[in-house]
TINUTI-137353 format. One record per residue (C-alpha): residue number from 1; x, y, z; residue in three letters. Coordinates in steps of 0.5 Angstrom, whole numbers, plus 500, padded with zeros to 3 digits. Example, Ala and Ser with C-alpha at 12.3 -4.5 7.8 and 13.67 -1.06 7.14 Angstrom:
<rs>
+-----+-----+-----+-----+-----+
|   i |   X |   Y |   Z |  aa |
+-----+-----+-----+-----+-----+
|   1 | 525 | 491 | 516 | ALA |
|   2 | 527 | 498 | 514 | SER |
+-----+-----+-----+-----+-----+
</rs>
This chain:
<rs>
+-----+-----+-----+-----+-----+
|   i |   X |   Y |   Z |  aa |
+-----+-----+-----+-----+-----+
|   1 | 500 | 500 | 500 | MET |
|   2 | 506 | 505 | 502 | VAL |
|   3 | 509 | 504 | 495 | GLY |
|   4 | 502 | 505 | 491 | TRP |
|   5 | 501 | 511 | 495 | ILE |
|   6 | 508 | 514 | 494 | LEU |
|   7 | 506 | 513 | 486 | SER |
|   8 | 503 | 520 | 486 | GLY |
|   9 | 509 | 523 | 489 | ALA |
|  10 | 514 | 520 | 484 | ARG |
|  11 | 510 | 522 | 478 | ALA |
|  12 | 510 | 529 | 480 | ARG |
|  13 | 518 | 529 | 481 | GLY |
|  14 | 518 | 529 | 490 | HIS |
|  15 | 524 | 527 | 493 | ASP |
|  16 | 521 | 520 | 496 | ILE |
|  17 | 528 | 518 | 500 | ALA |
|  18 | 526 | 525 | 504 | ALA |
|  19 | 519 | 524 | 505 | ILE |
|  20 | 521 | 517 | 508 | LEU |
|  21 | 526 | 520 | 512 | ARG |
|  22 | 521 | 526 | 515 | ARG |
|  23 | 516 | 521 | 516 | ALA |
|  24 | 521 | 516 | 521 | GLY |
|  25 | 522 | 511 | 516 | ILE |
|  26 | 528 | 508 | 513 | GLN |
|  27 | 529 | 511 | 506 | PRO |
|  28 | 531 | 504 | 503 | ASP |
|  29 | 524 | 501 | 505 | LEU |
|  30 | 522 | 496 | 499 | ASP |
|  31 | 515 | 498 | 499 | PRO |
|  32 | 514 | 491 | 494 | ASP |
|  33 | 518 | 487 | 499 | GLY |
|  34 | 512 | 485 | 504 | GLY |
|  35 | 514 | 488 | 510 | GLY |
|  36 | 509 | 492 | 514 | ARG |
|  37 | 510 | 499 | 518 | LEU |
|  38 | 507 | 500 | 525 | PRO |
|  39 | 500 | 503 | 525 | ARG |
|  40 | 503 | 510 | 528 | PRO |
|  41 | 509 | 510 | 523 | ARG |
|  42 | 504 | 509 | 517 | TYR |
|  43 | 500 | 515 | 520 | ALA |
|  44 | 505 | 519 | 520 | ALA |
|  45 | 507 | 518 | 513 | PHE |
|  46 | 500 | 519 | 511 | LEU |
|  47 | 500 | 526 | 515 | VAL |
|  48 | 507 | 527 | 512 | THR |
|  49 | 506 | 526 | 505 | LEU |
|  50 | 499 | 530 | 506 | LYS |
|  51 | 503 | 536 | 508 | ARG |
|  52 | 509 | 536 | 503 | VAL |
|  53 | 504 | 535 | 497 | MET |
|  54 | 499 | 539 | 500 | ARG |
|  55 | 493 | 534 | 498 | ASP |
|  56 | 489 | 529 | 502 | GLU |
|  57 | 490 | 524 | 496 | LEU |
|  58 | 497 | 524 | 496 | TRP |
|  59 | 498 | 526 | 488 | GLY |
|  60 | 493 | 520 | 486 | LEU |
|  61 | 488 | 524 | 483 | CYS |
|  62 | 489 | 529 | 477 | SER |
|  63 | 487 | 535 | 481 | LEU |
|  64 | 489 | 536 | 489 | PRO |
|  65 | 484 | 535 | 494 | VAL |
|  66 | 486 | 541 | 499 | PRO |
|  67 | 488 | 539 | 506 | PRO |
|  68 | 482 | 540 | 511 | GLY |
|  69 | 477 | 537 | 505 | THR |
|  70 | 475 | 531 | 510 | PHE |
|  71 | 474 | 535 | 516 | ALA |
|  72 | 470 | 540 | 512 | SER |
|  73 | 466 | 534 | 510 | ALA |
|  74 | 465 | 531 | 516 | CYS |
|  75 | 463 | 538 | 519 | TRP |
|  76 | 457 | 538 | 514 | ALA |
|  77 | 455 | 531 | 516 | THR |
|  78 | 455 | 531 | 523 | ILE |
|  79 | 449 | 535 | 524 | HIS |
|  80 | 445 | 531 | 519 | CYS |
|  81 | 439 | 527 | 521 | SER |
|  82 | 440 | 520 | 518 | ASN |
|  83 | 445 | 516 | 513 | LEU |
|  84 | 441 | 518 | 507 | ARG |
|  85 | 442 | 525 | 508 | GLU |
|  86 | 450 | 525 | 511 | ALA |
|  87 | 451 | 521 | 505 | LEU |
|  88 | 448 | 525 | 500 | THR |
|  89 | 451 | 531 | 503 | VAL |
|  90 | 458 | 528 | 504 | GLY |
|  91 | 459 | 526 | 497 | LEU |
|  92 | 456 | 532 | 494 | ALA |
|  93 | 462 | 535 | 498 | HIS |
|  94 | 467 | 531 | 494 | TYR |
|  95 | 464 | 533 | 488 | ARG |
|  96 | 467 | 539 | 487 | ARG |
|  97 | 474 | 537 | 488 | THR |
|  98 | 477 | 533 | 483 | THR |
|  99 | 473 | 529 | 477 | PRO |
| 100 | 476 | 522 | 480 | GLU |
| 101 | 472 | 523 | 486 | LEU |
| 102 | 465 | 524 | 483 | ARG |
| 103 | 460 | 519 | 486 | ALA |
| 104 | 453 | 518 | 487 | ARG |
| 105 | 447 | 514 | 491 | LEU |
| 106 | 443 | 510 | 487 | VAL |
| 107 | 437 | 506 | 491 | VAL |
| 108 | 433 | 501 | 487 | SER |
| 109 | 429 | 495 | 490 | ASP |
| 110 | 431 | 496 | 497 | GLY |
| 111 | 438 | 496 | 495 | THR |
| 112 | 443 | 502 | 496 | ALA |
| 113 | 450 | 503 | 492 | GLN |
| 114 | 455 | 508 | 492 | VAL |
| 115 | 458 | 508 | 485 | VAL |
| 116 | 464 | 512 | 483 | MET |
| 117 | 465 | 516 | 476 | ALA |
| 118 | 469 | 511 | 472 | PRO |
| 119 | 476 | 512 | 470 | VAL |
| 120 | 476 | 511 | 463 | ALA |
| 121 | 483 | 511 | 460 | ASP |
| 122 | 489 | 506 | 461 | ALA |
| 123 | 495 | 510 | 463 | THR |
| 124 | 499 | 510 | 469 | GLN |
| 125 | 496 | 516 | 472 | SER |
| 126 | 489 | 512 | 471 | SER |
| 127 | 492 | 506 | 476 | ASP |
| 128 | 493 | 511 | 481 | ALA |
| 129 | 486 | 514 | 481 | ALA |
| 130 | 483 | 508 | 481 | ARG |
| 131 | 487 | 507 | 487 | VAL |
| 132 | 485 | 513 | 490 | ALA |
| 133 | 477 | 511 | 489 | GLN |
| 134 | 478 | 505 | 492 | SER |
| 135 | 481 | 509 | 498 | VAL |
| 136 | 475 | 514 | 498 | PHE |
| 137 | 470 | 509 | 498 | ILE |
| 138 | 474 | 505 | 504 | PHE |
| 139 | 474 | 511 | 508 | HIS |
| 140 | 466 | 513 | 506 | ALA |
| 141 | 464 | 507 | 509 | ILE |
| 142 | 468 | 507 | 515 | GLN |
| 143 | 465 | 514 | 516 | GLN |
| 144 | 458 | 511 | 515 | LEU |
| 145 | 459 | 506 | 520 | TRP |
| 146 | 462 | 512 | 525 | TRP |
| 147 | 456 | 516 | 524 | LEU |
| 148 | 451 | 511 | 526 | SER |
| 149 | 455 | 508 | 531 | GLY |
| 150 | 453 | 501 | 527 | ARG |
| 151 | 458 | 497 | 523 | ARG |
| 152 | 452 | 495 | 518 | PHE |
| 153 | 454 | 489 | 513 | PRO |
| 154 | 456 | 490 | 506 | LEU |
| 155 | 453 | 486 | 501 | LYS |
| 156 | 459 | 487 | 496 | GLN |
| 157 | 465 | 492 | 494 | VAL |
| 158 | 467 | 493 | 487 | ASP |
| 159 | 474 | 496 | 485 | MET |
| 160 | 477 | 498 | 478 | THR |
| 161 | 484 | 496 | 479 | HIS |
| 162 | 487 | 489 | 480 | SER |
| 163 | 488 | 486 | 487 | SER |
| 164 | 494 | 491 | 487 | ILE |
| 165 | 496 | 490 | 495 | LEU |
| 166 | 498 | 483 | 495 | GLY |
| 167 | 493 | 481 | 501 | SER |
| 168 | 486 | 481 | 503 | ASP |
| 169 | 487 | 487 | 508 | GLU |
| 170 | 481 | 491 | 505 | THR |
| 171 | 476 | 485 | 505 | PRO |
| 172 | 478 | 483 | 512 | ARG |
| 173 | 477 | 490 | 514 | LEU |
| 174 | 470 | 492 | 511 | LEU |
| 175 | 468 | 484 | 512 | ASN |
| 176 | 465 | 484 | 505 | ALA |
| 177 | 467 | 480 | 498 | HIS |
| 178 | 471 | 485 | 494 | CYS |
| 179 | 471 | 484 | 486 | ARG |
| 180 | 477 | 487 | 483 | TYR |
| 181 | 478 | 489 | 475 | GLY |
| 182 | 470 | 491 | 475 | GLN |
| 183 | 468 | 497 | 471 | PRO |
| 184 | 466 | 502 | 477 | GLN |
| 185 | 468 | 502 | 484 | THR |
| 186 | 462 | 501 | 488 | ARG |
| 187 | 459 | 499 | 495 | VAL |
| 188 | 453 | 495 | 496 | VAL |
| 189 | 449 | 495 | 502 | PHE |
| 190 | 441 | 494 | 504 | ASP |
| 191 | 438 | 500 | 503 | ALA |
| 192 | 434 | 500 | 510 | ARG |
| 193 | 441 | 502 | 513 | TRP |
| 194 | 440 | 509 | 510 | LEU |
| 195 | 435 | 511 | 515 | ASP |
| 196 | 440 | 509 | 521 | LEU |
| 197 | 440 | 516 | 525 | PRO |
| 198 | 447 | 520 | 526 | VAL |
| 199 | 449 | 518 | 533 | VAL |
| 200 | 455 | 522 | 533 | GLN |
| 201 | 456 | 529 | 536 | ASN |
| 202 | 461 | 535 | 535 | ARG |
| 203 | 465 | 533 | 541 | ASP |
| 204 | 466 | 526 | 538 | ALA |
| 205 | 468 | 529 | 531 | LEU |
| 206 | 473 | 533 | 534 | ARG |
| 207 | 476 | 528 | 538 | THR |
| 208 | 476 | 523 | 531 | LEU |
| 209 | 479 | 529 | 527 | LEU |
| 210 | 485 | 530 | 532 | ARG |
| 211 | 487 | 522 | 532 | ALA |
| 212 | 486 | 522 | 524 | ALA |
| 213 | 489 | 519 | 520 | PRO |
| 214 | 490 | 513 | 525 | ASP |
| 215 | 483 | 513 | 527 | SER |
| 216 | 480 | 513 | 520 | LEU |
| 217 | 484 | 507 | 518 | LEU |
| 218 | 484 | 501 | 523 | ILE |
| 219 | 481 | 502 | 530 | ARG |
| 220 | 475 | 505 | 527 | HIS |
| 221 | 472 | 498 | 526 | ARG |
| 222 | 472 | 497 | 533 | GLU |
| 223 | 470 | 504 | 535 | ARG |
| 224 | 463 | 503 | 532 | ALA |
| 225 | 462 | 496 | 535 | THR |
| 226 | 464 | 497 | 542 | LEU |
| 227 | 460 | 504 | 543 | ALA |
| 228 | 454 | 500 | 540 | ALA |
| 229 | 455 | 494 | 545 | GLN |
| 230 | 455 | 498 | 551 | VAL |
| 231 | 450 | 503 | 549 | ARG |
| 232 | 446 | 497 | 547 | SER |
| 233 | 447 | 494 | 554 | HIS |
| 234 | 445 | 500 | 557 | LEU |
| 235 | 438 | 501 | 553 | ARG |
| 236 | 436 | 494 | 555 | ARG |
| 237 | 437 | 496 | 562 | ALA |
| 238 | 431 | 502 | 561 | LEU |
| 239 | 427 | 504 | 564 | PRO |
| 240 | 432 | 504 | 569 | GLN |
| 241 | 438 | 506 | 565 | ALA |
| 242 | 443 | 506 | 571 | SER |
| 243 | 448 | 500 | 570 | LEU |
| 244 | 454 | 502 | 573 | PRO |
| 245 | 461 | 501 | 569 | LEU |
| 246 | 462 | 495 | 573 | ALA |
| 247 | 456 | 491 | 571 | GLU |
| 248 | 457 | 493 | 563 | VAL |
| 249 | 465 | 491 | 564 | ALA |
| 250 | 463 | 484 | 567 | ARG |
| 251 | 458 | 482 | 561 | VAL |
| 252 | 463 | 484 | 556 | MET |
| 253 | 468 | 480 | 559 | ASN |
| 254 | 473 | 485 | 560 | MET |
| 255 | 476 | 489 | 566 | THR |
| 256 | 473 | 496 | 568 | GLU |
| 257 | 480 | 499 | 566 | ALA |
| 258 | 480 | 495 | 559 | THR |
| 259 | 473 | 497 | 558 | LEU |
| 260 | 475 | 505 | 560 | ASN |
| 261 | 482 | 504 | 556 | ARG |
| 262 | 478 | 502 | 550 | ARG |
| 263 | 473 | 507 | 550 | LEU |
| 264 | 478 | 513 | 551 | ARG |
| 265 | 482 | 510 | 545 | ASP |
| 266 | 475 | 510 | 541 | GLU |
| 267 | 474 | 518 | 543 | GLY |
| 268 | 469 | 516 | 548 | THR |
| 269 | 468 | 514 | 555 | THR |
| 270 | 462 | 510 | 559 | PHE |
| 271 | 459 | 516 | 562 | GLN |
| 272 | 459 | 520 | 555 | ASP |
| 273 | 455 | 514 | 552 | ILE |
| 274 | 451 | 514 | 558 | LYS |
| 275 | 449 | 521 | 557 | ASP |
| 276 | 447 | 521 | 550 | LYS |
| 277 | 442 | 515 | 551 | LEU |
| 278 | 439 | 518 | 557 | ARG |
| 279 | 439 | 525 | 553 | CYS |
| 280 | 435 | 521 | 547 | ASP |
| 281 | 431 | 518 | 551 | GLU |
| 282 | 429 | 524 | 555 | SER |
| 283 | 427 | 527 | 549 | VAL |
| 284 | 423 | 522 | 546 | ARG |
| 285 | 419 | 522 | 553 | PHE |
| 286 | 418 | 529 | 553 | LEU |
| 287 | 416 | 530 | 545 | GLU |
| 288 | 411 | 523 | 545 | SER |
| 289 | 409 | 522 | 551 | THR |
| 290 | 405 | 525 | 557 | GLY |
| 291 | 410 | 523 | 563 | LEU |
| 292 | 411 | 528 | 568 | SER |
| 293 | 419 | 531 | 569 | VAL |
| 294 | 419 | 527 | 576 | SER |
| 295 | 417 | 521 | 572 | GLU |
| 296 | 421 | 522 | 567 | ILE |
| 297 | 427 | 523 | 571 | ALA |
| 298 | 425 | 516 | 575 | ASP |
| 299 | 425 | 512 | 569 | ALA |
| 300 | 432 | 514 | 566 | LEU |
| 301 | 434 | 513 | 573 | GLY |
| 302 | 436 | 520 | 576 | PHE |
| 303 | 436 | 520 | 584 | SER |
| 304 | 431 | 526 | 583 | GLU |
| 305 | 428 | 531 | 579 | PRO |
| 306 | 433 | 537 | 580 | ALA |
| 307 | 438 | 532 | 578 | THR |
| 308 | 435 | 530 | 572 | PHE |
| 309 | 433 | 538 | 570 | CYS |
| 310 | 440 | 540 | 571 | ARG |
| 311 | 443 | 534 | 566 | ALA |
| 312 | 437 | 536 | 561 | PHE |
| 313 | 439 | 543 | 561 | LYS |
| 314 | 447 | 542 | 560 | LYS |
| 315 | 445 | 537 | 554 | TRP |
| 316 | 440 | 541 | 550 | THR |
| 317 | 441 | 548 | 553 | GLY |
| 318 | 434 | 549 | 556 | VAL |
| 319 | 430 | 546 | 561 | ALA |
| 320 | 425 | 540 | 560 | PRO |
| 321 | 419 | 544 | 560 | GLY |
| 322 | 421 | 549 | 556 | GLN |
| 323 | 423 | 544 | 551 | TYR |
| 324 | 417 | 540 | 551 | ARG |
| 325 | 413 | 547 | 550 | ARG |
| 326 | 417 | 548 | 544 | ALA |
| 327 | 416 | 541 | 541 | ALA |
| 328 | 409 | 540 | 543 | ARG |
| 329 | 406 | 547 | 542 | PRO |
| 330 | 399 | 544 | 544 | TRP |
| 331 | 396 | 544 | 551 | PRO |
+-----+-----+-----+-----+-----+
</rs>
């Protein structure tokens, strides 16, 4: 993968040895020799290459992708209500950057497809563009999983390039069958996943971006799964959503310290997950039920209504009663 990523820099005349040294990698590294870089070193390499080339896709496309493009796309999607909206907004954001990253969402007969514009010619530069499309589609799926907090299954992944990586890394990380040498780069999944809500917030996004690109490459496939498992255990404890950390850790067959550490690595905490669930449930109660504030506080495991009111105002900026009046203007 390092060798193919460097192809764009080579084509543009950059000093490859200098780039590798700056990233803390021996310049005599054989990119095709089958060796592996530690994940932190690989992440440092990507950051270095992006800064040297001022291009988030490292010269693999016909036009550079300006640094900050991914972050701005993330900020545009974090406010979306569900994955359908987030995917539509995110793809539109990238269509303005470079021709090779034009993609569209196609929904038909219960199936959703993200389809990339084809790379028509067969030149060496087009090979690099095909790799860029593969990287783009990989990160798009990772981001959908992160936004929804759910690693939903994929039906199929098609790549236009040959199996250049010499390994099964992409199929393993996406847990999907990958077909190479296809007419178009695309990913196929059940359309019902488009209705999954966006569950992440601004603070979680800041943490994700601070840890990028490491957080986007490998760890993410654990992030959604672990966070979703913790949230699922807490949700099953409703209406008394007061399971302690020790109980959740026991059910998940790990120590409290391990659970805390893994959640920190993923950019969240047990309390953050618990608060987000309580916030979502309190909003649902206020909007769709006639329960009093005291009853809602009890249902969510708060010791007293005043504690619940303080927490709700911290989450939303308004008191529960004010929120209910705005959401339900009728008597």
